Structure formats: structure tokens, C-alpha cells
C-alpha positions as CSV (number, residue, x, y, z in Angstrom):
1,M,-32.4,124.5,32.8
2,A,-31.3,123.2,36.2
3,R,-27.7,123.9,37.3
4,I,-25.5,121.1,38.3
5,T,-23.1,121.0,41.2
6,A,-19.4,121.0,40.8
7,E,-19.3,117.4,41.8
8,E,-21.9,116.4,39.2
9,R,-20.0,118.4,36.6
10,A,-16.8,116.6,37.5
11,Q,-18.6,113.2,37.3
12,K,-20.1,114.0,33.9
13,K,-16.7,115.2,32.6
14,Q,-15.1,111.9,33.9
15,S,-17.8,109.9,32.1
16,L,-17.1,111.9,28.9
17,D,-13.4,111.4,29.2
18,D,-13.9,107.7,29.7
19,M,-16.0,107.5,26.6
20,V,-13.4,109.5,24.6
21,I,-10.7,107.0,25.7
22,S,-12.9,104.0,24.9
23,I,-13.8,105.3,21.4
24,F,-10.2,106.3,20.7
25,M,-8.8,102.9,21.8
26,N,-11.4,100.9,19.9
27,E,-12.2,102.9,16.8
28,G,-9.5,105.6,16.5
29,W,-9.2,109.3,16.7
30,D,-11.5,110.1,13.7
31,S,-14.4,108.5,15.6
32,V,-14.0,110.9,18.5
33,T,-16.5,113.6,17.5
34,Y,-19.2,115.8,19.0
35,D,-21.8,113.9,17.2
36,R,-20.6,110.5,18.4
37,L,-20.3,111.7,22.1
38,A,-23.8,113.3,21.9
39,K,-25.2,110.1,20.5
40,E,-23.6,108.0,23.2
41,F,-24.9,110.2,26.0
42,N,-28.2,111.0,24.4
43,V,-27.6,114.8,24.7
44,R,-27.2,117.7,22.3
45,K,-23.7,118.5,20.9
46,S,-23.9,121.8,22.8
47,S,-23.9,119.8,26.0
48,I,-20.6,118.2,25.0
49,Q,-19.2,121.5,24.0
50,A,-19.7,122.7,27.5
51,Y,-17.0,120.3,28.5
52,Y,-14.8,120.4,25.3
53,P,-15.1,123.9,23.8
54,N,-13.4,122.7,20.6
55,S,-12.6,119.3,19.3
56,I,-8.9,119.7,19.9
57,M,-9.7,119.5,23.6
58,F,-10.8,115.9,23.3
59,A,-7.1,115.1,23.6
60,T,-7.2,116.2,27.2
61,A,-9.2,113.1,28.0
62,L,-6.2,111.0,26.8
63,Q,-3.7,112.9,28.8
64,G,-1.6,110.7,31.0
65,K,-3.3,107.5,29.7
66,I,-1.9,107.1,26.2
67,F,1.7,108.3,26.6
68,P,2.7,105.2,28.6
69,L,1.4,103.0,25.8
70,V,3.5,104.8,23.2
71,V,6.9,105.3,24.9
72,P,7.8,101.6,25.2
73,L,7.5,101.2,21.5
74,L,10.3,103.7,20.9
75,N,14.1,103.1,21.1
76,F,15.8,106.2,22.6
77,T,19.3,105.0,22.4
78,T,20.4,106.6,19.1
79,K,18.9,108.9,16.6
80,Q,18.6,106.2,13.9
81,A,17.2,103.7,16.4
82,F,14.6,106.2,17.4
83,I,13.6,107.0,13.8
84,D,13.5,103.3,12.9
85,S,11.4,102.3,16.0
86,W,9.0,105.2,15.3
87,I,8.5,104.2,11.7
88,Q,8.1,100.6,12.6
89,A,5.5,101.4,15.3
90,Y,3.7,103.7,13.0
91,K,3.4,101.1,10.2
92,D,2.7,98.1,12.5
93,E,-1.0,97.4,12.2
94,D,-0.8,95.5,15.5
95,Q,0.2,98.8,17.1
96,H,-2.8,100.8,15.9
97,I,-2.8,102.9,19.1
98,F,0.6,104.4,18.1
99,K,-0.7,105.4,14.7
100,E,-3.9,106.8,16.2
101,V,-1.9,108.8,18.8
102,M,0.3,110.3,16.0
103,K,-2.8,111.0,13.9
104,M,-4.3,112.9,16.9
105,L,-1.1,114.8,17.5
106,L,-0.8,115.8,13.8
107,D,-4.5,116.8,13.6
108,N,-4.3,118.9,16.7
109,I,-1.0,120.6,15.7
110,L,-2.2,121.5,12.2
111,K,-5.5,123.0,13.5
112,D,-5.8,126.5,14.6
113,G,-5.7,126.9,18.3
114,T,-3.4,123.9,18.8
115,S,-3.8,122.1,22.0
116,P,-0.8,122.8,24.4
117,Y,-1.2,119.1,25.5
118,S,-0.4,117.9,22.0
119,R,2.6,120.1,21.6
120,G,3.7,119.2,25.1
121,A,3.6,115.5,24.3
122,I,5.9,116.0,21.3
123,F,8.3,118.2,23.3
124,K,8.3,115.6,26.1
125,L,9.3,112.9,23.6
126,Q,12.0,115.2,22.2
127,E,13.4,115.9,25.7
128,M,13.5,112.2,26.5
129,L,15.4,111.6,23.3
130,A,17.7,114.6,23.9
131,K,18.9,113.1,27.2
132,N,20.5,110.3,25.2
133,I,21.6,111.9,21.9
134,G,21.6,115.7,22.5
135,S,19.2,118.4,21.7
136,Q,20.1,119.0,18.1
137,D,19.9,115.4,17.1
138,A,16.7,115.0,19.0
139,E,15.1,117.9,17.2
140,E,16.3,116.5,13.8
141,A,14.9,113.1,14.6
142,M,11.5,114.5,15.5
143,K,11.4,116.5,12.3
144,M,12.3,113.4,10.4
145,V,9.6,111.2,12.0
146,F,6.9,113.7,11.5
147,G,8.0,114.3,7.9
148,E,7.9,110.6,7.4
149,M,4.4,110.3,8.8
150,I,3.1,113.0,6.5
151,Y,4.8,111.4,3.6
152,T,3.4,108.0,4.5
153,K,-0.1,109.5,4.8
154,M,0.1,110.5,1.1
155,D,-0.1,106.8,0.2
156,F,2.3,106.6,-2.7
């Protein structure tokens, strides 16, 4: 098998990242899989795994691109305003990106080998909130919204 240059590898990684973003934005987190990427690029799954050693790493393609879409949906002024805005964004079908981002974060956090990027995104939100309401209330708010998401996923 022919070796590729660092530049070619970077270009292929960028193409893969672009496809991950496209699939995520149009079809959701569950559609971002090795099988799907391999099919899109007409390569073996092992070729995709060379760029994303585990599926948690698909989230790296979203880094810096999705956060700016999520933050404006949240109200950081008070603990209750934050919780209410989070739940509203999560349940709003017109804001499917918010729900998909949260699904991705939950999936990645609950898997072994959690992506530091997913944890970092949550801590970043918590820090943003803490600037307005304090660390303890921010932590409590994050626990509440993630608990609410899990509860909502149970479809009572």
C-alpha cells in the first residue's frame, strides 16, 4: 500500500471531517458511523479508523463548529432561565441541532474512553453559566438539565 504525504493525510482528514459535519447536521448523530463514512468515501472501515481510532473521536470533527450554534439558544442570566432555555431548546423540533449535540455529548460521556472534547464542552458551558450565577448553582443547573434529558429520553 502506498504511503501518503502529511499534506494528503490532512486533506483526507478535512474531507472526512466535512462529511461528519454534513451527516451530523442533516441526519443526526446516530447516522455518523464508520459504515456510513466508508460508504460515502468508497473505502474500508479500517481506512476511516486510521483517522478516527474510535467512534467517540467523530466528535472532534464538530469541534468549534457546533458550539456557536448551541450557545445562543441558552439563557445564562439565572439558574432557572438557563434550565428553562435548555429544556425548551432540547424539546424544540425546529432546533434539532441542539438535541443532536446533546445526544452526542451524552453518548460520548457514557461510553468508555470518553472524549475530552465532549467533557470540555460541558465544562465550558458550566463555566459560562458560573460567571453569572456562581459555581455551585451552575453545577446544579448542569446536573438538572442532563438529568432532564435522560428522563425525557425514557419517553414516558
